[in-house]
C-alpha positions, 0 to 999 in steps of 0.5 A, a space after each residue: 498416463 495421459 492428461 485428459 485435459 491436455 497441456 495448459 495454454 501458453 501465457 499471453 506475451 502481451 499480458 505481463 501480469 499473466 492469466 487470471 487465477 486465484 491470486 489475480 482475479 479477472 476484474 479487481 473491482 468486483 473482487 474488492 471488499 472493504 476492510 472491516 472498521 477495526 482493521 482500518 482503525 488499526 492501520 490508521 493508528 499505525 500510520 499516526 505513530 509513523 507520521 509522528 516519528 517522521 515529524 520528530 525527525 523533521 523537527 530534530 533535523 531542522 533544529 540541528 541545521 539539516 534542512 534537506 533531512 528536515 524536508 524529507 522527514 516532513 514529506 514522509 510525515 505528510 505522505 504517511 498521514 495522507 495514506 492513513 487518512 485514505 485507509 481510514 475513510 476510503 476503506 
């Protein structure tokens, strides 16, 4: 049996992501829809919990005399809070 459409075109080697399809739209800005408010609030709440945990690690490490770990925990806290805020306000 033969395929009436013929073989598919080979992928373009210059495009590392491959051709547009159901999992990769041709224009991502057109296909993007804002998340529902309840989903944004839920993800922001998870980010708050993780930021508090990172902050706790930072405080405990500073109190324990580990400044490098304290700085890393504080950076993790700030980055998580930032992403949570972006998720909530930008959608």
